[in-house]
C-alpha positions as CSV (number, residue, x, y, z in Angstrom):
1,M,-4.8,-13.3,9.3
2,S,-1.1,-13.8,8.8
3,A,1.5,-11.0,8.4
4,Q,3.9,-11.1,5.5
5,P,7.4,-9.7,6.0
6,I,8.0,-6.4,4.3
7,H,11.4,-6.1,2.6
8,A,12.2,-2.4,2.1
9,D,14.7,-3.3,-0.7
10,Q,12.1,-5.3,-2.6
11,P,8.7,-3.6,-2.6
12,R,5.8,-5.5,-4.2
13,V,5.3,-2.4,-6.4
14,P,8.5,-0.6,-7.6
15,K,8.2,3.1,-7.0
16,T,8.5,3.9,-10.6
17,I,6.1,5.2,-13.2
18,G,6.1,1.8,-14.9
19,G,5.8,-0.1,-11.6
20,V,2.8,2.0,-10.5
21,S,1.1,1.9,-13.9
22,R,1.3,-1.9,-14.0
23,A,0.0,-2.4,-10.5
24,L,-3.0,0.0,-10.8
25,R,-6.4,-1.4,-11.8
26,R,-7.4,-0.3,-15.2
27,M,-9.9,2.5,-14.2
28,R,-7.3,4.2,-12.0
29,R,-4.4,4.0,-14.6
30,A,-5.8,6.7,-16.8
31,Q,-6.3,9.1,-13.9
32,F,-2.7,8.3,-12.7
33,F,-1.3,9.3,-16.2
34,A,-3.5,12.4,-16.4
35,E,-2.1,13.7,-13.0
36,L,1.4,12.6,-14.0
37,L,1.3,14.5,-17.3
38,E,0.2,17.7,-15.5
39,A,2.8,17.6,-12.7
40,Q,6.0,19.6,-12.9
41,Q,9.3,17.9,-12.4
42,G,10.4,18.0,-8.8
43,P,8.3,17.9,-5.6
44,E,5.0,18.0,-7.5
45,L,5.9,15.0,-9.6
46,D,7.3,13.2,-6.6
47,G,4.1,13.9,-4.8
48,V,2.0,12.4,-7.6
49,L,4.1,9.3,-7.8
50,N,4.1,8.8,-4.0
51,S,0.4,9.2,-3.8
52,W,-0.3,6.8,-6.6
53,W,2.3,4.3,-5.4
54,G,0.2,3.9,-2.2
55,R,-2.9,3.3,-4.3
56,A,-1.0,0.8,-6.4
57,M,0.2,-1.1,-3.3
58,L,-3.5,-1.4,-2.3
59,D,-4.6,-2.4,-5.8
60,S,-2.0,-5.1,-6.0
61,D,-2.5,-6.5,-2.5
62,P,-3.2,-10.2,-2.9
63,Q,-5.7,-10.1,0.0
64,R,-7.4,-6.9,-1.2
65,D,-10.7,-8.5,-2.2
66,R,-11.0,-10.5,1.0
67,I,-10.2,-7.5,3.1
68,R,-12.7,-5.3,1.3
69,S,-15.4,-7.9,1.7
70,A,-14.6,-8.3,5.5
71,A,-14.7,-4.6,5.9
72,G,-18.0,-4.4,4.2
73,N,-19.4,-7.2,6.4
74,G,-17.9,-5.7,9.6
75,T,-15.8,-8.7,10.2
76,V,-12.2,-7.3,9.9
77,P,-10.2,-8.4,12.9
78,T,-9.0,-5.5,15.0
79,T,-6.2,-5.1,17.5
80,S,-5.9,-2.5,20.2
81,M,-2.9,-0.2,20.5
82,E,-2.2,-1.8,23.9
83,E,-1.9,-5.2,22.2
84,V,0.3,-3.8,19.5
85,A,2.6,-2.2,22.1
86,R,2.7,-5.5,24.1
87,R,3.6,-7.5,21.0
88,R,6.4,-5.0,20.1
89,Q,7.8,-5.2,23.6
90,E,7.8,-9.0,23.4
91,Q,9.6,-9.0,20.1
92,A,12.2,-6.5,21.3
93,A,12.8,-8.7,24.4
94,Q,13.4,-11.7,22.1
95,A,15.8,-9.9,19.8
C-alpha cells in the first residue's frame, strides 16, 4: 500500500456544505442534510459539518472499496506503533 501526500491547503473534500454533500454516497446525503437543517448556527452546526466531513473523506477515498474488502477478509496490512515511531525518527533524521 502506498501513502499519498496530504496537502492541508487542498483537501480531497472541501470542508463546505457543498463539498461534503458532493462527496457523500447517496444514502448518506439525505441524513447529512437532515442533521444540517436541525443544527443551530455556531458550534452545533460546526460539529455536524466536521462529523460529516470525516465521513465524506471516507466515502470519497479512491481505495475505499479495496480497503473495506481487505478488512472483511482480514488481510489489511498493519504496522506496530514501534515501527511507526522508528520511521518517523528516520524521516526526522533525513530532514
